[in-house]
Each structure stands twice: as structure tokens, then as C-alpha cells.
C-alpha positions as YAML, in Angstrom:
chain: A
units: angstrom
residues:
- id: 1
  name: MET
  ca: [-16.97, -147.17, -184.38]
- id: 2
  name: PRO
  ca: [-13.49, -148.59, -183.74]
- id: 3
  name: LYS
  ca: [-11.26, -147.23, -180.99]
- id: 4
  name: CYS
  ca: [-7.53, -146.62, -181.14]
- id: 5
  name: PRO
  ca: [-5.77, -149.31, -179.08]
- id: 6
  name: ASN
  ca: [-3.20, -146.70, -178.00]
- id: 7
  name: CYS
  ca: [-5.36, -143.85, -176.66]
- id: 8
  name: THR
  ca: [-8.95, -145.25, -177.03]
- id: 9
  name: ALA
  ca: [-10.10, -142.31, -179.19]
- id: 10
  name: HIS
  ca: [-12.72, -143.18, -181.80]
- id: 11
  name: ALA
  ca: [-11.53, -143.53, -185.39]
- id: 12
  name: ARG
  ca: [-13.96, -142.36, -188.03]
- id: 13
  name: GLN
  ca: [-13.52, -143.97, -191.44]
- id: 14
  name: PRO
  ca: [-10.92, -146.50, -192.54]
- id: 15
  name: VAL
  ca: [-8.09, -144.95, -194.54]
- id: 16
  name: LYS
  ca: [-7.84, -148.12, -196.61]
- id: 17
  name: GLU
  ca: [-9.60, -151.49, -196.92]
- id: 18
  name: TRP
  ca: [-8.36, -154.65, -198.64]
- id: 19
  name: ASN
  ca: [-8.57, -158.42, -198.66]
- id: 20
  name: PHE
  ca: [-5.61, -160.36, -197.28]
- id: 21
  name: GLY
  ca: [-6.03, -164.11, -197.68]
- id: 22
  name: GLN
  ca: [-9.15, -165.02, -195.73]
- id: 23
  name: PHE
  ca: [-9.27, -161.66, -193.89]
- id: 24
  name: ARG
  ca: [-10.88, -158.31, -194.66]
- id: 25
  name: VAL
  ca: [-8.46, -155.64, -193.39]
- id: 26
  name: LYS
  ca: [-9.38, -152.09, -192.39]
- id: 27
  name: MET
  ca: [-6.62, -149.56, -191.68]
- id: 28
  name: TYR
  ca: [-7.22, -146.48, -189.52]
- id: 29
  name: ASN
  ca: [-5.19, -143.45, -188.47]
- id: 30
  name: CYS
  ca: [-5.96, -142.00, -185.05]
- id: 31
  name: ALA
  ca: [-6.60, -138.25, -185.20]
- id: 32
  name: LYS
  ca: [-5.71, -137.82, -181.52]
- id: 33
  name: CYS
  ca: [-2.37, -139.65, -181.13]
- id: 34
  name: GLY
  ca: [-1.41, -140.40, -184.75]
- id: 35
  name: ASN
  ca: [-1.28, -144.16, -184.19]
- id: 36
  name: GLN
  ca: [-2.00, -146.36, -187.20]
- id: 37
  name: PHE
  ca: [-3.85, -149.60, -186.58]
- id: 38
  name: ARG
  ca: [-5.43, -152.37, -188.62]
- id: 39
  name: GLU
  ca: [-8.40, -154.54, -187.85]
- id: 40
  name: TYR
  ca: [-8.63, -158.04, -189.33]
- id: 41
  name: PHE
  ca: [-12.11, -159.47, -189.89]
- id: 42
  name: MET
  ca: [-13.15, -162.95, -190.90]
- id: 43
  name: GLY
  ca: [-16.67, -162.52, -192.21]
- id: 44
  name: ASN
  ca: [-18.26, -160.05, -189.77]
- id: 45
  name: THR
  ca: [-16.14, -161.21, -186.83]
- id: 46
  name: LEU
  ca: [-13.17, -159.16, -185.62]
- id: 47
  name: LYS
  ca: [-10.28, -161.61, -185.16]
- id: 48
  name: PHE
  ca: [-7.42, -159.34, -184.10]
- id: 49
  name: VAL
  ca: [-5.94, -155.84, -184.25]
- id: 50
  name: LEU
  ca: [-2.42, -154.82, -185.27]
- id: 51
  name: SER
  ca: [-1.21, -151.52, -183.85]
- id: 52
  name: ALA
  ca: [1.76, -149.58, -185.23]
- id: 53
  name: HIS
  ca: [3.95, -148.17, -182.50]
- id: 54
  name: ASN
  ca: [7.70, -147.63, -182.21]
- id: 55
  name: GLY
  ca: [7.98, -148.21, -185.96]
- id: 56
  name: GLY
  ca: [6.54, -151.75, -185.94]
- id: 57
  name: LEU
  ca: [3.29, -153.65, -185.72]
- id: 58
  name: ALA
  ca: [2.22, -155.54, -182.61]
- id: 59
  name: LYS
  ca: [-0.72, -157.93, -182.35]
- id: 60
  name: ILE
  ca: [-3.46, -157.03, -179.90]
- id: 61
  name: GLY
  ca: [-5.90, -159.85, -179.19]
- id: 62
  name: ALA
  ca: [-9.57, -159.42, -179.94]
- id: 63
  name: THR
  ca: [-11.02, -159.08, -176.46]
- id: 64
  name: LYS
  ca: [-14.60, -158.48, -175.42]
- id: 65
  name: GLU
  ca: [-13.83, -154.75, -175.41]
- id: 66
  name: THR
  ca: [-12.64, -154.77, -179.02]
- id: 67
  name: MET
  ca: [-15.67, -156.85, -180.05]
- id: 68
  name: ASP
  ca: [-18.13, -154.52, -178.25]
- id: 69
  name: ARG
  ca: [-16.91, -151.40, -180.05]
- id: 70
  name: HIS
  ca: [-18.33, -152.74, -183.32]
- id: 71
  name: LYS
  ca: [-21.80, -153.43, -181.94]
- id: 72
  name: ILE
  ca: [-24.59, -151.12, -182.92]
- id: 73
  name: TYR
  ca: [-26.61, -150.16, -179.86]
...
């Protein structure tokens, strides 16, 4: 389950999914803080996250933490 990069609350279901070039994009809205963020996957691998804040999008690198939140334990 993905976490909001702003407040780390869990997002439930993607609001929208689409293909963008070689990426599969999933867009989420955080129920806690209202932040909108997008995850970009190449195959099953999370490559990076874009977070909307202050009216724009900023790239957040795919760290071990962002990779671990998609693992099924």
C-alpha cells in the first residue's frame, strides 16, 4: 500500500491509472493531508514519485523506503 510522501499516511486505491511512454502511472489523493501524488512504474519496479505541493509537481527519488511500501509481507 503506497504512502503519501507528504504525511506518510497510507493511500488506498489509485484515483487514476494510465500509460505514459514506457511508464505505468498511478495517481493517488491522500485522505489525511489532501496531497496528490503519482507513482511511475517500469514493469513492476517503482522508478520515482511525483508529489503535488504548492501548486506544482516535485520529483521524489525512489528510495528503499518507497520500494519497501510495495512489498507484500
